[in-house]
N, C-alpha and C positions, 0 to 999 in steps of 0.2 A: 783444458786451462784454468789453472786455479786459477784462481781472483780472489784481490781482497779490500775490502769495504771497510773506511775511515768513516765513524762519524764520533760527536759526541764534546765536539770543540764549540766555542762560546767566547762569549764576555766576562773575564770575575777580577773584581779585585780584587789587591795585591794581598796576600793571608788566605784569599780562598782556596778551594780545591775544586776540581773536574777528572772527571773518569773520560780515560777513549778509546774506544774499541776499536778491535781490527776483525772485521769479521768476513771467515772464509768462505767461499763459494762451496769445496770440501771439503776433506778430512785436516785437520788444522796439523796433526803428528805428522803429514806427510811430509812437512816441511823439514829441512833439517834445522832450522832456528828462523825466528821471526826476530825482528827487532824493530823497537820506533826509531826514528831521524827525526832530526828538525831544519826547516831552513828562513834563514833571514835574507832579504836583498842583499846580495851587496859580500854574501857570507857563504861558506862551506855548507855542504850538507853535512849533521854533526849526528851520530848516535848518540840516544837517548839511555837506551835500555833493551836487554834482547833478550829473550830465553830459547836454549835450545831442548831439541825433541826429550833429552833428557829433565828437561826443568832446571837445569844450571841456570843461571840468571847473572848479568852484570851490569853495571852502570857509569855515565857520567861521574866522573867527580863531582862535578856542579848541578850534579841531582842525587844525588847517594847522599840516601836519610828523608829524602823529601817523596820521589816518584817511584810506585812501586808497579812493578809489572808483573801479570798474573797471566794463567791460561786455563778454559773451564770450556767444556765441549767444543768447538769450532770459533771460538771467540780468543783472542789476545788484548788482553786488558791494559791500560797504563792508568793507575792512578796516581791520580801529581793532589799535592797539601804542600801549604806555606809557600803557595804562587807570589814568582816574582816579577817587577816588568820587563826582567830580559830572557823573561819565559817564553817570551812573545813572541807568534814562530809558527809558520804552516808544519803541521804534524803530519809524518810520511809512516806507514808500515810496508817493508819488506820479509816478503818471506825466502825463502833460501831451501832449493834444490838441488843437492848439491852445488856444481857453479852454477845455475837460472839463478836467477832474480826477478821475484815478482812483487811489485811495485803497487799500492794505490794508489788513488786519487792526491790523498793530503782533508786532514780538515785544520780552520785556521783556528788557533790560542790569541787569544787576546787580553793580555795580565795592565789594568791599570793601577795608577799610583795610589 
């Protein structure tokens, strides 16, 4: 069974950068697409960015121009720049194989003002 593991979260000042990693236990290309979501208490989980097996990417309006999703070997990355306090959240990686979803445990990102 495919497993995903996030890493790279932490505390950063506003305007700073972080790189999140989502490592697959198997072949990342087995997934139809891989996406990053974020969640804060009391709010719905928000789709941040996705990349499909063909390499097409998609971004939430709130992160366009600041975040970049990419893929290398068996890892999907989320490069986050110009971070804002409102980017503070638990960031989760989700892989999809047909209709089945695979989630990682999440990594905390905290942006201080």
